[in-house]
DRENVEX-11536 format. One line per 5 residues: number of its first residue (from 1); their letters; for each residue x negated, y negated, z of N, C-alpha, C. Coordinates in pm, whole numbers, plus 50000, padded with zeros to 5 digits. Example, Ala and Ser with C-alpha at 12.3 -4.5 7.8 and 13.67 -1.06 7.14 Angstrom:
// DRENVEX-11536
1> AS> 48681/50569/50780/48770/50450/50780/48680/50330/50780  48715/50225/50708/48633/50106/50714/48710/49997/50787
//
This chain:
// DRENVEX-11536
1> MCRSI> 72824/72930/69699/72679/72947/69702/72614/72815/69737  72504/72825/69806/72429/72706/69843/72373/72642/69717  72400/72517/69696/72360/72450/69572/72209/72437/69555  72133/72442/69664/71989/72423/69651/71915/72554/69625  71985/72666/69620/71921/72793/69584/71924/72803/69432
6> KTLRP> 71805/72819/69373/71799/72827/69227/71789/72971/69182  71828/72994/69058/71817/73127/68998/71669/73160/68980  71630/73280/69019/71489/73317/69019/71453/73419/68911  71540/73444/68817/71511/73541/68713/71505/73474/68577  71434/73537/68483/71432/73482/68349/71569/73501/68285
11> PVLPE> 71610/73426/68190/71535/73316/68130/71551/73184/68202  71628/73181/68310/71649/73055/68383/71516/73004/68438  71439/73090/68500/71307/73055/68551/71206/73107/68449  71135/73018/68380/71049/73061/68270/70933/73152/68311  70890/73144/68435/70779/73227/68483/70829/73315/68597
16> EATEE> 70743/73405/68640/70776/73491/68754/70804/73406/68877  70899/73450/68956/70925/73382/69082/70807/73406/69175  70762/73303/69241/70651/73317/69335/70704/73356/69472  70614/73398/69559/70654/73427/69697/70715/73303/69761  70662/73186/69728/70716/73061/69782/70860/73038/69734
21> DIRAA> 70886/73064/69605/71021/73051/69550/71118/73143/69623  71075/73267/69641/71160/73367/69706/71186/73331/69851  71082/73291/69923/71100/73254/70064/71188/73130/70078  71171/73033/69989/71254/72911/69994/71401/72945/69973  71430/73035/69881/71568/73076/69857/71623/73149/69980
26> ALQYV> 71541/73237/70039/71585/73310/70159/71611/73213/70274  71525/73116/70291/71542/73016/70396/71672/72938/70376  71698/72896/70253/71821/72821/70226/71945/72906/70255  71936/73034/70220/72048/73125/70246/72073/73137/70397  71968/73160/70473/71982/73174/70619/72034/73044/70680
31> RKVSG> 71985/72931/70632/72036/72802/70682/72185/72787/70655  72226/72825/70536/72367/72811/70498/72455/72903/70583  72414/73029/70594/72495/73126/70667/72500/73095/70816  72385/73054/70873/72381/73027/71017/72440/72891/71054  72437/72798/70959/72485/72664/70988/72381/72576/71054
36> FRAPA> 72258/72626/71064/72149/72551/71126/72039/72522/71026  71993/72398/71022/71878/72365/70938/71751/72422/70998  71741/72414/71128/71629/72472/71203/71687/72535/71329  71640/72652/71366/71698/72719/71482/71647/72660/71613  71727/72674/71716/71682/72639/71851/71574/72740/71890
41> AHNRE> 71494/72705/71987/71383/72791/72029/71429/72933/72060  71543/72948/72125/71592/73081/72163/71643/73162/72044  71661/73099/71928/71707/73168/71807/71598/73179/71700  71482/73122/71726/71377/73115/71623/71335/73252/71572  71316/73348/71661/71269/73481/71620/71369/73550/71528
46> VFEQA> 71495/73550/71564/71596/73616/71482/71616/73542/71349  71605/73411/71350/71615/73328/71230/71502/73365/71132  71378/73366/71182/71263/73398/71098/71267/73542/71049  71315/73634/71132/71329/73774/71090/71429/73786/70976  71539/73713/70986/71638/73715/70878/71579/73661/70749
51> VAEIA> 71503/73553/70756/71440/73497/70637/71347/73600/70574  71266/73667/70655/71171/73767/70604/71244/73884/70538  71349/73933/70602/71424/74046/70547/71493/74009/70416  71551/73892/70410/71618/73848/70288/71518/73823/70177  71403/73768/70210/71298/73747/70109/71252/73881/70053
56> ESTAK> 71232/73980/70138/71190/74113/70092/71296/74176/70003  71422/74166/70043/71531/74220/69961/71541/74148/69827  71518/74019/69828/71522/73940/69705/71409/73982/69611  71289/74000/69665/71176/74045/69583/71206/74182/69523  71263/74271/69602/71299/74405/69554/71403/74395/69442
61> LLRGI> 71502/74312/69461/71604/74291/69358/71541/74240/69228  71456/74140/69240/71393/74082/69121/71302/74181/69049  71236/74268/69125/71151/74371/69063/71235/74468/68982  71358/74492/69024/71441/74592/68958/71533/74540/68849  71555/74410/68845/71647/74354/68746/71591/74369/68605
66> EVRGG> 71676/74416/68518/71639/74425/68377/71723/74324/68301  71655/74232/68235/71723/74130/68156/71746/74187/68018  71868/74177/67967/71898/74229/67833/71799/74176/67732  71745/74267/67653/71650/74227/67551/71511/74200/67606  71491/74233/67733/71361/74207/67795/71313/74327/67874
71> AVRTA> 71194/74317/67924/71134/74423/68004/71183/74413/68148  71157/74517/68224/71189/74515/68366/71103/74408/68431  71164/74328/68512/71098/74216/68577/71018/74263/68696  70902/74205/68715/70826/74231/68837/70813/74101/68914  70819/74112/69045/70808/73994/69131/70711/74026/69241
76> PRAVS> 70645/73925/69296/70552/73949/69405/70626/73995/69529  70555/74065/69614/70616/74108/69741/70633/73989/69832  70741/73985/69902/70766/73876/69996/70677/73893/70118  70635/73784/70173/70555/73785/70295/70650/73802/70413  70618/73896/70501/70707/73914/70617/70648/73857/70742
//
C-alpha cells in the first residue's frame, strides 16, 4: 500500500473524511498504480477520470462502512 494514503474511517480519523481527504487518497492511489506523479498531456484525461472514479468509490465505501460499536458512517460525495 502507498504509505502516504491515510486511513479515512473512524476511529483512526477523528472526524468525517472530507472531499479533499478522499480525493487526495484517490490521487495517491492512481499515482502509485500508474507509476506517474503527474500524467503526460496525452494521459491527463484518463488519469483524472481514474482519480474521480476512485474518489467516488471511496466515498461510497466510507458511507457504507459500519464501525463496531458505532453508527453507520456517512461521507461527503466525491467531486467528479
